[in-house]
C-alpha positions in Angstrom: 160.9 61.8 32.1 158.5 62.2 29.2 159.7 63.5 25.8 158.4 63.8 22.3 161.0 61.9 20.2 161.2 62.6 16.4 162.0 59.4 14.4 161.5 60.7 10.9 159.1 62.7 8.7 155.7 62.9 10.4 156.8 60.3 13.0 157.0 61.7 16.6 156.0 59.7 19.7 155.7 60.5 23.4 158.3 58.3 25.2 160.0 57.8 28.6 163.7 58.8 28.4 166.4 59.3 30.9 166.4 62.5 32.9 169.2 64.9 31.9 171.8 65.6 34.6 173.3 69.1 35.0 177.1 69.6 35.1 179.1 72.4 36.6 177.5 75.8 35.7 174.3 74.2 34.5 170.7 74.5 35.5 168.0 71.8 35.5 164.8 73.5 34.3 161.3 72.0 34.6 159.7 73.0 31.3 156.5 75.1 31.7 155.8 76.2 28.1 157.2 75.5 24.7 156.4 77.4 21.4 156.1 75.3 18.3 158.4 77.1 15.9 158.2 77.1 12.1 161.7 75.4 12.0 160.3 72.7 14.3 157.5 72.1 11.7 160.1 71.9 8.9 162.0 69.4 11.0 158.8 67.4 11.7 158.0 67.1 8.0 161.6 66.4 7.1 161.8 69.5 4.8 164.7 71.1 6.5 167.1 68.2 6.9 168.4 69.7 10.2 167.0 67.1 12.5 168.3 63.6 13.0 166.1 60.6 14.2 166.0 60.5 17.9 165.9 64.3 18.3 163.7 65.9 20.9 162.8 69.3 19.4 161.7 72.5 21.1 163.8 75.7 21.7 161.3 78.4 22.6 160.7 77.8 26.2 160.1 79.0 29.8 160.3 77.0 33.0 161.2 76.7 36.6 164.8 76.2 37.9 164.7 72.9 39.8 168.5 72.6 40.5 171.7 74.5 40.0 175.0 72.8 39.7 177.9 74.8 41.2 178.1 78.3 42.4 176.4 81.1 40.5 177.1 84.8 41.2 174.0 86.0 39.3 170.4 85.0 38.7 168.8 82.5 38.4 168.0 81.1 41.8 166.5 77.7 42.6 162.7 77.8 42.2 162.7 80.9 39.9 160.6 81.2 36.8 162.8 81.8 33.8 162.8 82.2 30.0 165.6 80.1 28.5 168.0 81.2 25.8 168.5 77.9 23.9 171.8 78.7 22.3 175.1 77.5 23.7 178.3 79.0 22.3 182.0 78.3 22.9 182.8 81.7 24.5 186.4 81.6 23.2 186.4 82.0 19.4 187.0 85.4 17.7 183.2 85.9 17.2 182.3 85.2 20.8 185.1 87.5 22.1 183.8 90.2 19.8 180.2 89.9 21.2 178.9 88.2 18.1 178.0 84.9 19.7 175.1 84.3 17.3 177.5 83.5 14.5 179.9 81.4 16.7 181.0 78.4 14.4 180.7 76.1 17.5 177.2 77.1 18.5 174.7 74.5 19.6 171.0 75.0 19.8 168.7 73.1 22.2 166.3 70.9 20.4 168.3 71.1 17.1 171.9 69.9 17.5 172.9 70.2 21.2 172.6 66.4 21.8 170.5 66.6 24.9 166.7 66.5 24.8 165.0 69.7 23.7 162.1 71.5 25.4 159.3 69.2 24.2 160.0 67.2 27.4 159.5 67.5 31.1 163.0 68.8 31.9 166.0 70.4 30.1 169.6 71.1 31.1 171.0 74.5 30.0 173.9 76.8 31.0 172.6 78.6 34.1 173.6 81.9 32.5 171.0 81.2 29.7 168.1 81.4 32.2 166.6 84.9 32.4 164.1 85.6 35.2 160.5 86.3 34.4 158.3 88.9 36.1 155.5 87.6 38.3 153.0 89.2 35.8 154.6 87.5 32.8 152.9 84.2 31.9 154.8 81.0 31.0 153.5 81.3 27.4 154.7 84.9 27.1 158.1 83.8 28.5 158.4 81.2 25.7 157.9 84.1 23.2 161.1 85.7 24.2 163.0 83.5 21.7 161.2 84.6 18.6 161.1 88.2 19.8 164.9 88.0 20.2 165.2 86.9 16.6 163.0 89.9 15.6 165.2 92.3 17.7 168.3 91.1 15.9 166.7 91.8 12.5 165.4 95.2 13.6 168.8 96.2 15.0 170.5 95.3 11.7 167.9 97.2 9.7 168.9 100.5 11.2 165.3 101.7 11.2 164.5 104.7 13.3 161.4 106.6 14.6 159.1 107.6 11.7 160.7 105.7 8.9 158.6 103.4 6.8 159.2 99.6 6.8 158.0 96.5 5.0 157.8 93.1 6.7 157.5 90.2 4.3 155.8 87.3 5.9 153.2 87.4 8.7 154.3 84.3 10.7 155.5 84.5 14.2 158.9 86.1 13.3 157.3 88.6 11.0 154.7 89.6 13.5 157.3 89.8 16.3 159.3 92.1 14.0 156.2 94.3 13.7 155.9 94.5 17.5 159.6 95.3 17.8 159.4 98.0 15.2 156.3 99.6 16.8 158.2 99.8 20.1 160.7 102.0 18.4 158.3 104.3 16.7 158.9 103.0 13.2 156.1 103.6 10.8 154.1 103.1 8.7 154.7 99.4 8.8 153.5 97.2 5.9 153.1 93.4 6.2 152.6 91.0 3.3 151.4 87.4 3.4 149.2 85.0 1.6 147.2 83.8 4.6 144.3 86.0 5.5 144.4 85.1 9.2 147.9 86.4 9.5 147.0 89.6 7.8 144.1 90.0 10.2 146.5 89.6 13.2 149.0 92.1 11.6 146.2 94.7 11.5 145.4 94.2 15.1 149.0 94.9 16.1 149.2 98.1 14.1 150.5 97.2 10.6 149.0 97.9 7.2 148.3 94.4 6.0 148.7 93.7 2.2 147.7 90.5 0.6 150.6 89.1 -1.6 148.0 88.9 -4.4 147.6 92.7 -4.7 149.9 95.3 -6.1 152.1 95.6 -3.0 154.8 97.7 -4.7 152.3 100.1 -6.0 150.7 100.7 -2.6 154.0 101.2 -0.9 155.2 103.7 -3.6 151.9 105.5 -3.2 152.3 106.0 0.5 156.1 106.8 0.3 155.9 109.3 -2.6 157.6 106.8 -4.9 160.6 106.4 -2.7 160.0 103.0 -1.2 160.5 101.9 2.4 163.7 102.6 4.3 164.2 99.0 5.1 162.5 95.7 4.3 162.7 92.7 6.6 162.1 89.4 4.8 160.9 86.6 7.1 160.2 84.2 4.3 163.3 83.6 2.3 162.3 82.6 -1.2 163.2 84.1 -4.6 159.8 85.9 -5.3 159.7 87.6 -1.9 163.3 88.8 -2.1 162.6 90.2 -5.6 159.6 92.1 -4.3 161.5 93.3 -1.2 164.2 94.8 -3.4 161.5 96.6 -5.6 159.9 98.1 -2.5 163.1 99.3 -0.8 164.3 102.8 -1.6 167.7 103.5 -3.2 170.4 103.2 -0.5 167.9 101.3 1.7 168.5 98.0 3.5 167.0 94.5 3.0 167.4 92.2 6.0 167.0 88.5 5.3 165.7 86.5 8.2 163.7 83.7 6.6 165.4 80.6 5.3 162.7 78.8 3.3 165.0 78.1 0.4 168.7 77.3 0.7 169.5 79.3 -2.5 167.8 82.0 -4.6 168.5 84.1 -7.7 169.2 87.8 -7.1 168.3 90.5 -9.5 171.6 92.4 -9.4 170.2 95.3 -11.5 167.7 95.9 -8.7 170.5 95.8 -6.1 173.8 97.3 -7.3 172.9 100.4 -9.3 170.7 101.6 -6.5 173.2 100.8 -3.7 170.7 98.8 -1.8 172.3 96.8 1.0 171.5 93.1 1.9 172.2 91.8 5.4 171.7 88.4 6.8 170.2 88.1 10.2 170.6 84.9 12.3 169.3 84.3 15.8 170.4 86.8 18.4 173.1 87.8 20.8 172.7 87.0 24.6 172.1 90.7 25.1 169.3 90.7 22.6 167.7 87.7 24.2 167.8 89.4 27.6 166.4 92.6 26.0 163.5 90.5 24.6 162.7 89.2 28.1 162.9 92.7 29.5 160.5 94.1 26.8 158.0 91.3 27.6 158.4 91.6 31.4 157.7 95.4 31.2 155.0 95.0 28.6 156.8 97.4 26.3 156.1 94.7 23.8 152.8 92.7 24.2 153.1 89.3 22.6 149.8 88.1 23.8 147.9 88.8 20.5 150.2 86.2 18.8 149.3 83.4 21.3 146.5 81.5 19.7 146.5 77.9 21.0 147.6 75.6 23.9 148.1 71.9 23.8 149.4 69.3 26.3 152.5 67.2 25.6 150.2 64.2 25.0 148.5 66.1 22.1 151.4 67.9 20.7 152.0 65.5 17.8 148.4 66.2 16.5 149.2 69.9 16.8 152.4 69.5 14.7 150.4 67.6 12.0 147.6 70.3 11.9 150.1 73.2 11.7 152.4 71.6 9.2 149.4 70.7 6.9 147.9 74.2 7.1 144.7 72.9 8.8 145.6 75.1 11.8 146.6 78.7 10.9 147.3 79.8 14.4 150.3 82.2 14.7 151.7 80.5 17.8 150.7 77.3 19.6 152.2 76.6 23.0 152.8 73.2 24.4 152.5 73.0 28.2 154.0 69.8 29.4 
């Protein structure tokens, strides 16, 4: 089968590799759509250090179940269109038993460290339980968006935000905008979004947020709207020192800051803006299986409409060029989908 193999920074080639073979409890899925994730771009440039040469990336995907190995008492069925949860956990550690699979110390992620080829290929093998059926009305590209939406749902769940409460989303990339969509589905508002890229701010406005350029007085505007209280919760989808500092300043006393972005491995924290005000910081990583299934349901039922975030489509043959354009900033599309 064909696959995009990463050999090092800015070196990725389309090659013929061996077809993966499902084992007991697995499903062989023919890939229909793959989203290019920001973490894939960091892997492509070598910035993250989380990819090893020979890796086939891609973890935001939908496809068709070609074959099931062994008996399955629940969906999917052969020939069914599905979205795929790319995370495989051990199921036996204390975290998995407690329903916190996303922090399983033994977790593996397709296209990152699972060993088998990721979704930038013709076929993938995944645990059959990770395949979630798509509605007939849901496009392949929308199905691939279940993964970033699930990341957003995890962050929103940790934020504790409720109907009518103000929120700030720092960063208007795919995850940040998915957070906006998830917050809107729960009646949260007003929702502020900050970013440096004008196109992302424009998209944020189209999906119902007040978009604020990072160059303006973000804190002043938020305090003006919230009567000098600040937002109930801030969700940072960037993860650098300056954004976290701003997030703390914009979050009310006793409020919550949820960290989703991982742009920098370490940052300095202004403890005087955290401890005396009893602000709470929470880390948010990936999602639970239930949150992934909930993301698919929200997309299937159009409770959340991810279509405004879908801004480009390329073939597997042209995907390397798309990686180069996105990583260099020449292409500012929110989400580009690869269709093998």
